[in-house]
Residue frames relative to the residue before (quaternion, step in Angstrom):
aa qw qx qy qz dx dy dz
X 1.0000 0.0000 0.0000 0.0000 0.00 0.00 0.00
X 0.3948 -0.7250 0.5093 0.2433 3.61 -0.89 0.91
X 0.6732 -0.4994 0.3632 0.4069 3.57 -1.29 0.28
X 0.6569 0.5125 -0.3269 0.4461 3.63 0.97 -0.80
X 0.6380 0.5124 -0.3259 0.4734 3.60 1.06 -0.71
X 0.6434 0.5176 -0.3215 0.4634 3.55 1.01 -0.74
X 0.6511 0.5119 -0.3168 0.4622 3.60 1.01 -0.79
X 0.6357 0.5299 -0.3328 0.4521 3.61 1.03 -0.77
X 0.6674 0.4983 -0.3041 0.4624 3.56 0.99 -0.76
X 0.6659 0.5276 -0.2982 0.4351 3.58 1.10 -0.64
X 0.5428 0.6244 -0.4134 0.3802 3.63 1.17 -0.40
X 0.3517 -0.7318 0.5355 0.2324 3.58 -0.77 0.94
X 0.4077 -0.6844 0.5492 0.2524 3.55 -1.13 0.68
X 0.2767 -0.7639 0.5636 0.1493 3.54 -0.79 1.06
X 0.4372 -0.7150 0.4756 0.2674 3.61 -0.61 1.07
X 0.6081 0.5648 -0.3569 0.4287 3.60 1.07 -0.70
X 0.6639 0.4988 -0.2983 0.4706 3.58 0.98 -0.85
X 0.6353 0.5173 -0.3232 0.4736 3.57 0.99 -0.82
X 0.6614 0.5045 -0.3015 0.4660 3.58 0.94 -0.91
X 0.6492 0.5181 -0.3151 0.4591 3.58 0.97 -0.85
X 0.6709 0.4925 -0.2938 0.4702 3.59 0.89 -0.94
X 0.6507 0.5100 -0.3089 0.4701 3.57 0.97 -0.86
X 0.6446 0.5295 -0.3136 0.4536 3.57 0.97 -0.86
X 0.6431 0.5165 -0.3201 0.4661 3.57 0.99 -0.80
X 0.6683 0.4999 -0.3020 0.4608 3.58 0.93 -0.88
X 0.6499 0.5023 -0.3121 0.4774 3.56 0.97 -0.86
X 0.6399 0.5357 -0.3180 0.4500 3.58 0.98 -0.85
X 0.6498 0.5034 -0.3147 0.4746 3.58 0.97 -0.83
X 0.6518 0.5146 -0.3124 0.4613 3.58 0.98 -0.82
X 0.6556 0.5022 -0.3086 0.4720 3.57 0.98 -0.83
X 0.6321 0.5277 -0.3318 0.4603 3.59 1.01 -0.79
X 0.6542 0.4993 -0.3149 0.4729 3.59 0.95 -0.83
X 0.6497 0.5107 -0.3162 0.4659 3.58 0.96 -0.86
X 0.6433 0.5176 -0.3201 0.4646 3.60 0.99 -0.81
X 0.6530 0.5131 -0.3182 0.4573 3.60 0.95 -0.83
X 0.6367 0.5087 -0.3247 0.4800 3.59 1.02 -0.77
X 0.6502 0.5211 -0.3130 0.4557 3.58 0.95 -0.87
X 0.6483 0.5095 -0.3160 0.4694 3.59 0.96 -0.86
X 0.6530 0.5130 -0.3144 0.4600 3.58 0.93 -0.88
X 0.6395 0.5212 -0.3197 0.4660 3.56 0.98 -0.85
X 0.6575 0.5187 -0.3042 0.4539 3.58 0.93 -0.92
X 0.6482 0.5063 -0.3161 0.4729 3.58 0.98 -0.84
X 0.6377 0.5288 -0.3238 0.4570 3.58 1.03 -0.76
X 0.6410 0.5140 -0.3206 0.4713 3.57 1.00 -0.81
X 0.6582 0.5062 -0.3107 0.4626 3.58 0.92 -0.90
X 0.6518 0.5092 -0.3203 0.4618 3.60 0.93 -0.84
X 0.6411 0.5202 -0.3228 0.4627 3.57 1.00 -0.80
X 0.6595 0.4980 -0.3097 0.4704 3.58 0.93 -0.85
X 0.6589 0.5194 -0.3093 0.4477 3.58 0.94 -0.87
X 0.7298 0.4290 -0.2334 0.4783 3.58 1.04 -0.76
X 0.4700 0.6930 -0.4464 0.3155 3.59 1.22 -0.11
X 0.6423 -0.5343 0.3911 0.3861 3.53 -1.26 0.44
X 0.5967 -0.5122 0.4629 0.4090 3.49 -1.32 0.32
X 0.5824 -0.5903 0.4098 0.3801 3.59 -1.03 0.64
X 0.4472 -0.6788 0.5135 0.2749 3.56 -1.00 0.86
X 0.5434 -0.5872 0.4663 0.3774 3.53 -1.17 0.51
X 0.1930 -0.7993 0.5637 0.0788 3.56 -1.03 0.74
X 0.2072 -0.7159 0.6454 0.1672 3.47 -1.37 0.32
X 0.4915 -0.6566 0.4864 0.3011 3.55 -1.28 -0.03
X 0.4808 -0.6474 0.5121 0.2957 3.55 -1.03 0.85
X 0.4181 -0.7270 0.4813 0.2550 3.62 -0.77 0.97
X 0.6589 0.5287 -0.3067 0.4384 3.60 1.20 -0.40
X 0.8400 0.1195 -0.0254 0.5286 3.60 0.87 -0.97
X 0.4483 -0.7306 0.4051 0.3179 3.59 1.34 0.01
X 0.3924 0.6999 -0.4993 0.3269 3.61 1.17 0.46
X 0.5279 -0.6119 0.4783 0.3436 3.58 -1.19 0.49
X 0.0171 0.7806 -0.6232 0.0435 3.55 -0.97 0.97
X 0.4848 -0.6399 0.4971 0.3292 3.58 -1.15 0.52
X 0.6121 -0.5992 0.3659 0.3639 3.59 -1.04 0.69
X 0.6897 0.4768 -0.2918 0.4602 3.62 1.11 -0.53
X 0.4773 0.6783 -0.4359 0.3494 3.62 1.27 0.07
X 0.3247 -0.7355 0.5634 0.1902 3.54 -1.10 0.75
X 0.7759 0.1687 -0.0802 0.6026 3.55 1.21 -0.61
X 0.5088 -0.6271 0.4946 0.3215 3.57 -1.19 0.54
X 0.4255 -0.7113 0.5028 0.2452 3.56 -0.85 0.98
X 0.6629 0.5119 -0.3070 0.4519 3.60 1.17 -0.45
X 0.8231 0.2029 -0.0977 0.5213 3.58 0.66 -1.06
X 0.4499 -0.7304 0.4197 0.2966 3.60 1.24 -0.30
X 0.5147 0.6512 -0.4260 0.3599 3.59 1.21 -0.02
X 0.5795 -0.5913 0.4448 0.3416 3.55 -1.23 0.65
X 0.3147 -0.7400 0.5686 0.1733 3.51 -1.01 0.93
X 0.3861 -0.7153 0.5400 0.2183 3.53 -0.99 0.90
X 0.3130 -0.7475 0.5579 0.1789 3.58 -0.79 1.05
X 0.2985 -0.7633 0.5474 0.1691 3.56 -0.96 0.85
């Protein structure tokens, strides 16, 4: 073993330095996660804003759930809708 390797092994590890370095790494990871979350949220909002206007709805005669006029079956109860 060389003298420089022996000196490196003899250096004591300071818990404060380890904690500081770990805290910095965790902080960077949290910041990246927060940025991804914000971007995702903005994407969801943009998608909602660009969505179509709500379709007109009618009511299922069997369960009173809202259904679109072009539906053949109720999405809630599954019964066949009678076309008028």
